[in-house]
N, C-alpha and C positions, 0 to 999 in steps of 0.2 A: 271563327272566320271573319275577317275584316270587312266592313259593308262595303259593297262595290259602288263607285260613283254615279250619281246620274247625269254629271256633266264633268268637264276636265277642268276641277279646281286646282288651286295651288298644290294641294296634296297629291291629286292624281298625276299632276305633271312631274311632281318629284318622284312618285312611283315609277312612273314612265321612263324617266331619265335612269334611274337604278336599273331597272328591268333590262333596259335596250344596253347599257353598259355590261351587264352579266351576259346577255345575250351575244354580243360581239365579242365579249371575252372568250365564251365557249368556241364560237366559230371563227376567230380571228386567222387562226391557222389555215383552216380549208379556204378561206375567202382569199388569203395571202397566195395558197397553191393555184388558184384559178384566175389570177390576175395577168392577163395577156395584153389587156387594151386600157388606155392608150401606149403604155410602157410596159414591156414584161419584167417588172422588177420585183413583184411578189411582195408587195407592201400595203395593198389596198386595205385588207382586213386591219392590219395595224394603224394605218392613217384614220379609218374611220373609227376604231375603239377609242385613239386619244383624243379625237373630235368631241365625241360623246363624252368622255372623261371630264373634259374642259367644261362641257355644258352642265354636266351633272355637278362639277363643284361649285359652279356660278348659282345652281339653285340652291346647294346647301349653303352656301354664304348668305342668302336671302332668308333661309329659314333660320339660321345662326343669329341672323340680327333682330328676330323675332322671338328668340327663346324666352324672355322675360315677360313677353305679352301673353294675354291670355286667347288670342285669336292667331290664326295662321295668315301667312302673307296673302295679299290680294293676288288674284290669278293673273293679272297684268303684270305684277312684279315677277311672279314666277315665269312666266313664258319670255318675258324680255330678257331676263336673266339667262335662260336657257339659250335663246338666239345669241344673246352678247357673248357668252360662254363658248359656244361653238364658233362663234366669228374669230375670238382671239386664239382660239386653240386649234383653229382648222389645220389638216396637215394633207398634204398631196391634192391630186386633182378631185379625187372622190371624197375627201373630207370637207374640201372648200365647197363642192355643190351640195354636200348634206347640210352644211352651215347656212346657205341660202335658202334651202328648202325649209329648215327650222325657222328662219327669219320671215319667210313668207308666211307660215302658220302662225307664229306669233302676232304678227300685225293684225291677224283677223281674231284669234283666241283672245287677246287682251279686251276685247270687247264682250267675250261671251264663250262658253265652253260647252253650249249645248250642240244637238244633232246638225241644226241647220248652219250653225257657226263651224262646225268641223268640217261639213261638206265645202263651204267657201274657203276654208283654212289649206284644204287639200289642193283646191283648185289654183289659190293664190301662190302655194308653194311650188306647184309644178311651173307655171308661168314665170315666177321669180327666177327659178333655177334655169330654165331655158334662155332667158333673157341675159343671165349673166354669162353663159358661154358664148363666144365670139362666133364659133360654126358649130352648132348642134348637130349630133349624130344620132341616127336612129338605133336601137338596139343597146343602147346605154341605160344608165340610171336615169336619165331625162324621160325616155320612153316608159320605164317601169312607175315613175313619178306620175306621168301624164294619165297612164292606164289605171291607176290606183285611184285618181281623181274622178275619172269617168264612172269607174264602177260604182263610186259612192254617190252618184247622183242619184236623186229621187225626192220623194216627199216623206218618207218615213221618219216620224219624230223621236225613234228609238236610237240612242248614242251607240248600243251594242251592234246594232244592225248596219250603222252607217261605218263603224270601225271594221267590222268582219267583212264588209264588202268591198272596202278599200284595200284590205290584207288580201283576199281572194282575188282582187283584180290585179294586184301586184305581183302575186305568185303566176298567174297566168301570163302576164307580160314577160316576167323573167324567163319563163320556159320557152318562149318566142323567140328571145334575144340571140341565139345562135343563127337563126333563119334571117334576121335582120341584118347583122354583122358578120361579114365574111370570115375575119379572123377568129371569132367565136366558134363558128361552124367547123372550122378547119381544126381547131383545138380541141373541139368537143367539150367546152365549158360554157356555162352562161356568163353574164356579165357580172365580175366582182363586184362593182359598185352597186348594180341593181340587187345582187343577194344580200349586200349589207342593208339596202332599204327594206329589204323584206324582214329582216331580223329586227330593225327599228319598229317597223308597223306591227309586227308579231309581239313585240313588247308593250303595244299600245293596245293590241287586243288582250292580251293578258291583264294590263291594268283595268280596263273596263268590264271584263268578263269574270276574271277570276281562274281562268284557264288558259295555259299555255296553248297555241295553236300548233298545227302540223307544220314541221319545218319544210323547207326547200320548196323548188319552184312546183306549180301546178299544171298537169296536163289536160286534155280535154276531157278526159275519163275521171279527172279527180285524183288519180294516183299521182305517186310521186314521180317526176320527170327523171329518165335515164338519158345520159347523153354518152355516145360512143366514145371510148379514150383510146388512142393508138398507142402500142407499146413497142419495145424492141422487139423486131421480127416481124411487124406488120400485122401482129392479131389484133382483133378488137374486141374490147371486154365491156360489158355493161356496168358502168358507175354511176350510181346516184348522184345526181347534180350536188355538188358540196359535200361529197362523200370523201373518204380518207383517198388522197393521191396514191396510185400504183407506181410500181417501179417501171422505170423508163420514162417518168415524167419529170422534167427539169425542176430545179429549187423555185423556179418563177411560176410553177404551175402549168408550164407548157410542155406538151408531150415531145419526146425526144426527136419524133419524126415529122413535126409540124413546122411550117415557115415561121419566121418571126415577121411579124407586122411592124410598121412605122408606126408613130405616135399620132395622135388626134390630130386631123386635118392635113397629114401627109398622105403622098400617093401610097396605094397599097402595092408597092413593087418591091417591098423588101429593103427599099434603101434606108440608109441612116437617118434617123432624126436628128434634132438639135443635141448639143452637147450637155447643155445645163437645165437644171430645173431651178427657177428662181422663185421664191416666194417671200412675201414680206406683208406687214400691216403697213397701211398707210393714213395718215391724218390728212384730208384734202376736201376740197369743196367740191360739189357736184360736178359743176362745169370744167373743172381741171381733171377730173377723173374720165369725163367722156372724151377730151383730147390724150389721155393717158391710154385709154383702151385702143384707139387710132394706132397711136405710135408702137404700142407692144404688138398689136396684130401684125405690123409690118414687119416686128423684128424677129417673130416666131410662131409657134403654135400652141395648143392647149391652154389658150387663154381664157381664164374665168377669173371676174372681178365680182366680188360679192360685197354687200355692206350698205351702208348709208349713215345719214345724219352724222356724217364728218370723219366716219371711221370706216376703212374698207381693208378687204383681205384681197391681195392680189398673187395669182399664179399664172405662170407662164413657162413654156419650154422654149430656150434661145441658144443661139451659138454664142452671142455676146453677153454675157452676163452682167459685165459693167454697163453697158448700155441700158440693160433693163432696170438697173438699179438708178442710173441716172435720171431715166424718165419718171422713176418714182421721186427723186429728188425735186425737178422741176416741176411735178404737180402737188408736192406737199411734202410732208415729213415722213419718211419711211422708217420703219424700226423693225425689230426681230426679224431682221433679215437672214434668209437661210438660202444657200445655194449648193447644190448637189451636182456634181460632174458625172456624166454618163460617158461611156466608151463603148464602140461596138467591137467586140472580139470574138470571132467565129460566128457572126450572125446572132449572138445573145447580148442583152445589155447587161454591163458590169458596173461595179463602182470602181474607180481609181483609188488606190490606196497607196500610200507609201509604207516605209517601213515603220512600225509602231514605236513611240519614245518609251522610255523606260517609266518615267512618271509624271504626272500633270495633276494639276488641282484644277477643279471646278468649282466656282464661287457665284452665289445668287447676290445681286447688288440692288439697291433700290433706285438708282438713277444712272443716267449717261456718265456722269461725271466719275463715279468711282467704277464704272465698267473701264472707263479708258485707264484708270490707275491700275486696276488689277490686271488689266491687258498688258500694260507696260511691265508688270511684275510677272509676267508669263502665264497668268492664268487664264483658263477658259471661263467666259462670263455668261451669265444668263440673268437678263434685266426682269426684275419684279416691279411692274408699273403699279401706280396707285390704284387699287379694286381689281388688279389683275394677277394674281399669284401664278407662278409656274405650274402646271400639272407635272405629274411623274415622267410622262412621256417627253415633255421638253428637257427635263433633268436628264433623262437617258440619252437623247440625241446630242447634249452638251457633252457627256461623257464619251460618246462616239466620236464627237468632233476633236475632243482631246486627242483621241488617238494613242493611247498609250496603254501599257501592261498594268500599269498601278495608278490608280486615281483617287486623291483625297477629295472629298465633298464637303463643301461648307454652306449649307443652307441659309446662315445667317437670318433666321426667323424661327420662333418657337412653333408657329402655326404650321411650318412646311415639315416638321419633324417626320410625320408618317408619309408624306409624300416623297421626301428624299429618302427614307428608308425603302420604299417600294422601287424608286429607281435605281438605288445601290444594289437590291436584291436581282432586280431584271438585268442590271449590266453584269453581274456576277454570273448568271446563267450563259452569258455570251463570252464568258473566259476572262472577263475583266478583274483584277483585285481592286476592290472597292474598299475604302475606309470612310465612314460618316463621322466627322467631327461635328457634335451637335451645338454649333455656334446659334446664339439667340438674336443677335444683331449684327450690323454690318461693321461696327467697330471691332467686335470679336474676331470676325473674319480678317479685317486689316491686320489686327495683331497676329493672329495664326500665320497669315501669308507673310508676316515680316521675318518669322523665323523659319520658313520653310527652306530646306536644302535638300533638293534633289539627288546629292552625291552620297548622302548617309543612308543607313539601311531604312528600310519602310517602316518598319515598326518605330523605329527610334525617332523618324521624322513626325510621324502620326502623334507620338507621345508629346513631343515638344509643341506642335501645334495645338495640340489639345490644351497643353498646360498653359500656353500663353494667352489662348482664347478663355480660359476659366479665371485667370488672373485680372480679366479686364471686366471692370463694371461697366454698365451701359446706361444710358438715359436717352430720352427723346422728348421734344416739345410737341405737342399736339393743340389743335383747337377743337375746344368742345362743341358739339353739334346739337346739343340739347341739355336740359337741367337733368341732373341724376345726383345719385349717390356714389360718392368715392371714398377710398380709404383716408383721404385728406379732408373730407367734408362734402358739402353739397356745392356743385358747380353749375353754372350758370351759360345758357348758349353764349358761345363767343369768348369763353374764359379760355385763357392759355394754361394748359396742363402740363406739368412736369413730372415724366414717369422715369421712375427708377428702377433697373431691374425688372421692367414690366407692370409695376403698381403705381398708381398715382400718389406722387409724394407732396407736390405743390400745385397750388391753384393760385393764378396770378393774372394781373389785367393786360400785361403786355409781354412780349419775347424778352427783350433786353433784361428786365428784372428778373423774369422768372428764371431765365437761364443762369443768372449771377446765384439765386438762390440755389438752384440745383447743385452747380458747380460747388458751391460753399458745402453742402450736405455730404457730397460724394469725396470731396477732399478732406473732411472732418476724420474720415478713417484712414487717411494717408493715401499716397500716390506720388508717382514720379514723371509720368507723362498724362497729357489730356490731349485727347484727339477731338477736333471739332470738324463736323462733316455739315456743311451750310445747304440749304435748299436753293432752289432756282431764283426764288424772289428775295432772298435775303441778301441785305447789303454787306459789302465788304468792312465797313464801319462797324458792324456788330462784332466780327471777329476781332477786328482791331482792339475794341473796348473790353471783349471778354479775355483776350489774351493779356491785356494790361492788368485786368482784375485779378488774374490767377499769378500774374509775376509779382503784384503789390502784396498781395494776402497770403501767398504760399510759396515759400522759401524753396529753392531747388527744385521746382516743377516747371517741366518743359511743355510748351504747347505746340502741336501741328494742326494746320488747317486744310482742309480738302472742300473742293466744289463738288457737291453731290449731283446737281443738275436736277432734275425734273424728278423730283420724290416726294414720298407722301408727307413726311414731317420736316418743318421748316429748320430744323436743327437736331443733328445727332450727337452725342457726347460719350466718349469713352475716357474711362480713367484706369492707368495701369500703376 
């Protein structure tokens, strides 16, 4: 049996994230089924799962960076990675609030993981989440978080006591949510977001005690709470809160006889809420975000803005999606923009969908420039920003956005192989035929997209794209962060590294010389076309010089140049 932690160190944080992801994976469908507030769209469990998936992936990346070291990462590094991962991967209203809860905890746990720090962390988390919501409503995840923090107060120095008290406080608060929020009471369910938070705190209990806690909300007697669920015919049955939905309950988890409520901050009169959900990440200064909050609050409801230190996650429901995005542009630089259109039909919220296309391509790209290029070619893009690889949920969303019966997925990164495979598998369960072409670099994806022909057979198209990608050798230039051993020798911090097919082949002192050397080595084996993708800060003069170098030294070889925008590598190279 593994040794139980005396405080929340980096290893414990990693375990917590893993167990939380497992718990939400088990309970995702049940949480989706009871999601009636603020929008009865049945996705709260999924949004929470994807948010924690992103947090867990960020923590794993920190540990991966320490694989060669003798010690685990510092606790501060792990909790900050957890918070950052949740922030960039937050989905929906519930996921955005959970991201702020984790951020509030991380700010305290970075200084220590003992019982006293955990108490402060829980209080900080509850306060931060409440401040992030424009118009807090009781009976939601905010209430559950506050009650968990309150239950953990005291002087007991034992970490297990504090964690268990917080969990039990959250369970008790969750059981009371139908009494605090009328829509929950009429639907006979507890708050879905609060239920997800209980699962996350339950994972924390299992992390520090080694035992999984009792599931579900808690009544005054300590038994699992039961909520009445109305079914067709008007009868009432006792369904354990979080249990399997019964016949007569809609897909959103709403009993067929219960009225549908409007979204957060809207009058509880059954009137329709805003038409769009708008979500984006935003790079902006604090003072700009304060003005953004005011403007978005006037445009719609369900406003939650979380983050800090220049990076924010914005969530709002509005009728004018363009105005919400424009507000973000005025405040800073919005990206990863997602807009969902809601429509009211027979009193229920449904997604508006057109007839699906026959085939589409979903491609992961490292910068805005290539995103524009691929979009012009008809592909649906996902941007992988430096240090922010997309989670499987983001790739699934892109497949859904492509809205096609058949999808070719190009991950363009060897590290995304498993993530892309998981996304493809999920999409297949939703009835989409997905082929994963295992592209390992953006230039391979460009080559595959260039031969894509949606009018030919699916298998034939996939074979052609796979062959084009496989015939493209790839390279990139990177800057060494520290002294280390490589296949080309010892590099020093600041050296320019030329990686060919993923391995360091050249160590240079400047970008132009290293790029020329890499090109010569790649073209020594032959080639007909060189593709250069320039990073944001690389001057056009370098592309001109490299194009001339290829023309003078290698006959009958053409060169194409693209601007990649803000990407990790200053230069990407492909040779076909």
